[in-house]
C-alpha positions in Angstrom: 81.3 -47.6 201.7 83.8 -46.6 199.0 81.4 -44.0 197.7 81.0 -42.5 201.2 84.7 -42.4 201.8 85.4 -40.7 198.5 82.8 -38.1 199.3 84.3 -37.4 202.8 87.9 -37.1 201.3 86.8 -34.6 198.7 84.9 -32.5 201.2 87.9 -32.4 203.6 90.2 -31.4 200.9 87.9 -28.6 199.9 87.5 -27.4 203.5 91.2 -27.4 204.1 91.7 -25.4 200.9 89.1 -22.9 201.9 90.6 -22.5 205.5 94.1 -22.0 204.2 92.9 -19.5 201.7 90.9 -17.6 204.3 93.9 -17.5 206.7 96.2 -16.0 204.1 93.5 -13.6 203.2 93.0 -12.4 206.8 96.8 -12.1 207.3 97.0 -10.1 204.2 94.5 -7.6 205.5 96.7 -6.8 208.5 99.7 -6.2 206.3 100.4 -3.2 204.2 98.7 -3.0 201.0 101.9 -3.4 199.0 101.9 -4.8 195.5 103.6 -7.9 196.7 101.1 -8.4 199.4 98.2 -7.9 197.0 99.6 -10.4 194.5 100.2 -12.9 197.2 96.6 -12.7 198.4 95.2 -13.0 194.9 97.3 -16.1 194.3 96.1 -17.7 197.5 92.4 -16.9 196.7 92.8 -18.2 193.2 94.4 -21.4 194.4 91.7 -21.9 196.9 89.0 -21.4 194.2 90.8 -23.9 191.9 90.9 -26.5 194.6 87.2 -26.0 195.3 86.4 -26.4 191.6 88.6 -29.5 191.2 87.0 -31.0 194.3 83.5 -30.4 193.1 84.3 -32.0 189.6 85.9 -35.0 191.2 82.9 -35.5 193.5 80.5 -35.2 190.5 82.5 -37.7 188.4 82.7 -40.2 191.3 78.9 -39.9 191.9 78.2 -40.6 188.2 80.5 -43.6 188.1 78.9 -45.1 191.2 75.4 -44.4 189.9 76.1 -46.2 186.7 77.5 -49.2 188.5 74.5 -49.3 190.9 72.1 -49.2 188.0 73.9 -52.0 186.1 73.9 -54.2 189.2 70.2 -53.4 189.8 69.4 -54.3 186.2 71.2 -57.6 186.5 69.5 -58.4 189.7 66.0 -57.5 188.6 66.3 -59.3 185.2 68.0 -62.3 186.6 65.9 -65.4 185.8 64.2 -67.0 188.9 65.4 -64.2 191.1 69.1 -65.2 190.9 71.7 -64.1 193.4 71.7 -60.6 194.7 74.8 -58.7 193.2 74.0 -55.8 195.5 74.3 -57.8 198.7 77.5 -56.0 199.5 76.0 -52.6 198.8 73.9 -52.2 201.9 73.0 -48.6 201.0 71.2 -49.6 197.7 69.5 -52.7 198.9 66.6 -50.9 200.8 65.8 -48.9 197.6 66.0 -51.8 195.1 64.2 -54.5 197.1 60.7 -53.0 196.7 61.5 -52.4 193.1 62.3 -56.0 192.6 59.1 -57.1 194.4 57.1 -54.8 192.1 58.8 -56.2 189.1 58.1 -59.8 190.3 54.4 -58.9 190.7 54.2 -57.5 187.2 56.1 -60.5 185.8 53.6 -62.8 187.4 50.7 -60.8 186.1 52.2 -60.8 182.6 52.6 -64.6 182.7 49.0 -65.0 183.8 47.8 -62.7 181.0 49.9 -64.7 178.5 48.2 -67.9 179.7 44.8 -66.3 179.5 45.6 -65.0 176.0 46.5 -68.5 174.8 43.3 -69.9 176.3 41.2 -67.2 174.6 42.9 -67.9 171.3 42.1 -71.6 171.7 38.5 -70.8 172.6 38.2 -68.4 169.7 39.5 -71.1 167.3 37.1 -73.6 168.7 34.2 -71.2 168.4 35.1 -70.3 164.8 35.3 -74.0 164.0 31.9 -74.6 165.6 30.5 -71.7 163.7 31.8 -73.0 160.3 30.5 -76.4 161.2 27.1 -74.9 162.0 27.1 -73.0 158.7 28.0 -76.2 156.8 25.1 -78.0 158.5 22.7 -75.2 157.8 23.7 -75.2 154.1 22.8 -78.9 153.9 19.3 -78.3 155.2 16.8 -77.9 152.3 14.3 -76.0 154.5 15.0 -72.3 155.1 16.5 -71.5 158.5 16.9 -68.2 160.2 18.7 -67.7 163.6 18.4 -64.3 165.4 20.1 -63.0 168.6 18.7 -61.2 171.6 18.4 -57.9 169.6 16.4 -59.4 166.6 19.5 -59.3 164.5 20.4 -62.1 162.1 23.1 -64.4 163.4 23.0 -67.3 160.9 21.0 -68.3 157.8 21.2 -70.8 155.1 21.1 -70.3 151.3 17.4 -71.5 151.2 16.4 -68.6 153.4 18.5 -66.1 151.4 16.8 -67.3 148.2 13.3 -67.0 149.6 13.7 -63.5 151.1 16.1 -62.2 148.5 19.0 -61.0 150.7 22.8 -61.4 150.4 23.9 -64.2 152.8 27.4 -62.8 153.3 26.3 -59.2 154.0 23.1 -60.0 156.1 24.8 -60.9 159.4 23.9 -58.6 162.3 21.3 -56.8 160.3 17.8 -56.3 161.8 15.5 -59.1 160.8 12.7 -56.7 160.1 14.8 -55.1 157.4 15.8 -58.4 155.8 12.3 -59.7 155.8 10.7 -56.6 154.4 7.7 -57.5 152.1 8.1 -57.2 148.4 5.5 -55.2 146.5 2.5 -57.4 145.7 3.7 -60.3 147.9 1.3 -59.7 150.8 2.4 -59.2 154.4 3.7 -62.7 155.1 7.4 -61.7 155.5 6.6 -58.8 157.8 4.3 -60.9 160.0 7.1 -63.5 160.3 9.5 -60.7 161.5 7.0 -59.5 163.9 6.4 -63.0 165.3 10.1 -63.5 165.8 10.3 -60.2 167.8 7.3 -61.3 169.8 8.9 -64.6 170.6 12.0 -62.7 172.0 9.8 -60.5 174.2 7.5 -63.4 175.4 10.0 -66.3 175.6 9.2 -66.8 179.3 5.6 -67.8 178.4 6.3 -69.9 175.4 9.4 -71.2 173.8 7.9 -72.8 170.7 5.3 -71.7 168.2 4.1 -72.9 164.8 2.2 -71.0 162.1 1.6 -70.8 158.3 2.6 -67.9 156.1 2.0 -67.0 152.5 5.3 -65.9 150.9 6.2 -65.0 147.4 8.8 -67.3 145.9 9.7 -68.3 142.4 7.1 -65.9 141.1 4.1 -67.3 143.0 2.7 -67.3 146.5 3.7 -70.4 148.4 2.5 -71.8 151.7 5.2 -72.2 154.4 4.9 -74.0 157.7 7.1 -72.1 160.1 8.3 -73.3 163.5 9.7 -70.7 165.9 11.9 -71.9 168.8 13.5 -69.9 171.6 17.2 -70.7 172.4 18.2 -70.6 176.1 21.9 -70.6 177.1 23.6 -72.4 180.0 22.7 -69.6 182.4 18.9 -69.9 181.5 19.1 -66.6 179.7 17.5 -65.9 176.4 20.0 -66.2 173.5 17.9 -66.0 170.3 15.2 -67.4 168.1 15.4 -70.2 165.5 12.9 -70.0 162.6 12.6 -73.0 160.3 10.4 -72.6 157.2 9.1 -75.7 155.4 7.6 -75.2 151.9 4.5 -77.3 152.0 3.0 -76.0 148.8 3.9 -79.2 146.8 2.6 -81.4 149.7 -0.7 -79.5 149.7 -0.9 -79.9 145.9 -0.2 -83.6 146.1 -2.7 -84.0 148.9 -5.3 -82.3 146.8 -4.4 -84.4 143.8 -4.8 -87.6 145.9 -8.2 -86.4 147.1 -9.2 -85.5 143.5 -7.9 -88.8 142.2 -9.9 -90.8 144.7 -13.0 -88.7 143.9 -12.5 -89.1 140.1 -11.8 -92.9 140.4 -14.9 -93.4 142.5 -17.0 -91.5 140.0 -15.5 -93.3 137.0 -15.9 -96.7 138.6 -19.4 -96.0 139.7 -20.7 -95.2 136.1 -20.0 -98.6 134.5 -20.8 -100.5 137.7 -24.1 -98.7 137.8 -24.9 -99.7 134.3 -23.9 -103.3 134.9 -25.9 -103.5 138.1 -29.0 -101.9 136.4 -29.1 -104.3 133.4 -28.3 -107.3 135.6 -31.3 -106.4 137.8 -33.4 -106.1 134.7 -32.4 -109.6 133.7 -32.9 -111.0 137.2 -36.4 -109.4 137.4 -37.3 -110.9 134.0 -37.7 -107.6 132.2 -36.1 -109.1 129.1 -38.8 -111.4 127.8 -37.2 -112.2 124.4 -33.9 -113.3 123.2 -33.2 -110.0 121.3 -33.7 -107.9 124.4 -31.6 -110.3 126.6 -28.8 -110.2 123.9 -28.9 -106.4 123.9 -28.6 -106.4 127.7 -25.8 -108.9 127.6 -23.9 -106.8 125.1 -24.3 -103.6 127.2 -23.1 -105.4 130.3 -20.1 -106.8 128.4 -19.3 -103.3 127.0 -19.5 -101.7 130.4 -17.4 -104.5 131.9 -14.7 -103.9 129.2 -14.9 -100.2 129.9 -14.4 -100.9 133.6 -11.5 -103.2 132.9 -9.8 -100.6 130.7 -10.2 -98.0 133.4 -8.7 -100.2 136.0 -5.9 -101.2 133.7 -5.1 -97.5 132.9 -5.1 -96.6 136.6 -2.8 -99.5 137.4 -0.5 -98.7 134.5 -0.2 -95.0 135.5 0.4 -96.0 139.1 3.2 -98.5 138.1 4.9 -95.9 135.9 4.8 -93.2 138.5 6.1 -95.5 141.2 8.8 -96.9 138.9 7.6 -100.5 139.2 6.7 -101.0 135.5 8.6 -103.7 133.8 9.9 -102.3 130.5 11.2 -104.6 127.7 12.9 -102.4 125.2 14.1 -103.6 121.9 14.2 -102.3 118.3 10.7 -101.7 117.1 9.7 -100.7 113.5 7.0 -98.0 113.9 5.9 -98.6 110.3 4.4 -102.0 111.0 3.1 -100.9 114.5 1.2 -98.0 113.0 -0.3 -100.2 110.3 -1.6 -102.5 113.0 -3.1 -99.5 114.9 -4.9 -98.3 111.8 -6.4 -101.7 111.2 -7.7 -101.9 114.8 -9.2 -98.4 114.6 -10.7 -98.8 111.2 -14.1 -100.3 112.3 -14.7 -97.3 114.7 -13.9 -94.9 111.9 -16.1 -96.7 109.5 -19.1 -96.5 111.9 -18.7 -92.7 111.9 -17.9 -92.5 108.2 -14.5 -91.0 109.0 -11.8 -91.2 106.4 -8.5 -92.7 107.6 -5.5 -91.3 105.7 -2.4 -93.4 105.9 0.8 -91.3 105.5 3.2 -93.7 107.1 6.6 -93.6 105.5 7.6 -96.8 103.8 11.2 -96.3 104.8 12.2 -98.7 107.5 13.0 -96.9 110.8 13.1 -98.3 114.3 13.3 -97.1 117.9 14.4 -98.7 121.1 11.1 -99.1 122.9 8.6 -101.4 124.6 6.4 -102.4 121.7 3.2 -102.9 123.7 3.5 -99.6 125.4 4.1 -97.6 122.2 1.2 -99.5 120.5 -1.0 -98.5 123.4 0.1 -94.8 123.2 -0.5 -94.7 119.4 -3.9 -96.4 119.7 -4.9 -93.9 122.4 -4.2 -90.9 120.1 -6.0 -92.5 117.1 -9.0 -93.5 119.2 -9.3 -89.9 120.6 -9.1 -88.4 117.1 -11.9 -90.7 116.0 -14.0 -89.9 119.1 -13.8 -86.2 118.8 -14.2 -85.9 115.0 -17.7 -85.4 113.7 -19.3 -87.8 111.2 -17.7 -87.4 107.7 -14.4 -86.0 109.0 -10.8 -87.1 108.3 -8.1 -88.6 110.5 -4.6 -88.6 109.1 -1.7 -90.7 110.6 1.8 -89.6 109.6 5.2 -91.1 110.3 8.4 -89.2 109.3 12.0 -89.1 110.2 13.9 -85.9 111.2 17.6 -86.1 110.3 18.3 -82.9 112.2 17.0 -84.1 115.6 17.5 -87.8 114.8 13.9 -88.5 115.8 10.9 -90.4 114.4 7.8 -88.3 114.6 4.3 -89.8 114.8 1.4 -87.3 114.2 -2.3 -87.9 114.3 -4.3 -85.1 112.8 -8.1 -84.8 112.8 -10.7 -82.4 111.6 -12.6 -82.5 114.9 -13.9 -79.9 117.3 -10.6 -78.7 118.6 -9.5 -77.7 122.1 -10.0 -74.3 123.7 -6.7 -72.4 124.6 -7.6 -72.4 128.3 -7.9 -76.2 128.4 -4.6 -76.9 126.6 -2.5 -76.7 129.8 -4.7 -79.2 131.5 -4.8 -81.8 128.8 -2.5 -84.3 130.4 -3.9 -84.1 133.9 -5.6 -87.2 135.3 -9.3 -87.4 134.7 -9.3 -84.0 132.9 -11.8 -83.8 130.0 -12.7 -80.7 128.0 -16.0 -79.5 129.3 -17.3 -78.5 125.9 -16.5 -81.9 124.4 -17.8 -84.3 127.1 -21.1 -85.0 125.3 -19.3 -86.2 122.2 -17.8 -89.4 123.6 -17.4 -91.4 126.8 -14.0 -91.4 128.5 -12.2 -91.4 131.8 -9.7 -88.7 131.1 -6.7 -91.0 131.7 -5.7 -91.8 128.1 -3.6 -88.8 127.4 -2.0 -88.9 130.9 -1.0 -92.5 130.3 0.3 -91.7 126.8 2.5 -88.9 128.1 3.8 -91.2 130.9 4.7 -93.8 128.3 6.4 -91.4 125.9 8.2 -89.0 128.3 8.8 -90.9 131.5 9.6 -94.3 130.1 11.0 -93.7 126.6 12.4 -90.2 127.1 10.6 -88.8 124.1 8.4 -85.8 123.8 4.7 -85.1 123.2 3.4 -82.9 120.4 0.1 -81.0 120.7 -1.5 -78.4 118.4 -5.2 -77.5 118.2 -7.6 -74.9 117.0 -11.2 -74.7 118.0 -13.5 -75.7 115.1 -10.7 -76.8 112.8 -9.2 -79.8 114.5 -6.2 -81.0 116.5 -2.8 -82.7 116.0 -1.5 -85.0 118.7 1.8 -86.9 118.3 5.1 -87.9 119.8 8.7 -88.0 118.9 11.2 -90.8 119.8 15.0 -91.1 119.2 15.9 -93.3 116.3 17.6 -96.5 117.3 21.4 -96.5 116.6 
């Protein structure tokens, strides 16, 4: 009200001034135009103009002052927490204008509070999702099989180090890249990787018909083609919508090799057992049928049966020993063993066989006393296998040399058995220690099961942590040996 009253007062004063000025001016027109009259009229008009100017200035200043006050009261009212009391309640003229503004501000404040709550909820969900993602990555890293997880656009979401190693991509930079690019085939590796990428894409397109598929792929890894058993599984989210494909790759190359080795082992064992059993059965039948009519023939048959039975016993013992060593069930009794005396005993046992073939045995065993921590019976068996093989595959009149020497540099005792036999072809060298392997060219020189060298290697390397030594040249002979750490 005070604003309105001020405005009316100023307007009235201005109007009065104007009326007075006009009156004087009209009166002046009817008078003579004397200098005094003219001056008097000019003064009246000037005073009226000054009054008008002062009135307008006062009105403008009053309006500004009241506007500032209204804005300050409106700000206090709008920003008052919880609505507060209305400081403009007495200013009825401003209330109709500010009330809608306050309502709009209240609406915006409520929306801001809602958005703030939603922001906090989203931050919590984001942290939970990030924690779950890191947990998933840690779990994937602990899986030895390769794992690839793609999204609905055939782009990589997650993978583990095994998958990155197989396909040769950078794990950190591979996320969200097309799976067809990451699984591009390398030159000379076949089309296994590209077929896998195509099958992942096909699973995405046909997930409604099948959500699981298994297949085998040939992939190049570690410089050779390996066989992988791959399981592809579709992932469906809570809304029954397709979310991606999980591919798990299991390297079954070693399993296939072991399966083949088991099959070959059974086949070889059956063959090796059948040979002496057949001989024993045949000569036993001859004795039962009375084919041996004199003591000399019967004695000969008895000796053959005994020899084949010994051969069968040695074969079974070797198989059992290898099996125990490989399964870790062998009982090992290690103690300091002097290899000098052990090798002397081996030479004495092998001497009759060498004498039968007129083979010269050369003893180069060092007289210096050295010992190793070993199971004496096992080392004796390993040394005897090497000397027996040298005698078997050395022609009549040849030479077999047994050497024992100490190496101060490597702190090892080295046993070498060198012969002047037929030698071993280069292509057979890598197979020498395989079970039941025998050099094809040398099979007719001596009987054997092909287990002796494998057992020797198991004894030296697996049990005593030593190393085998092999050198050979066709037509000139071979050197087999082993080295063991000198006992402290």
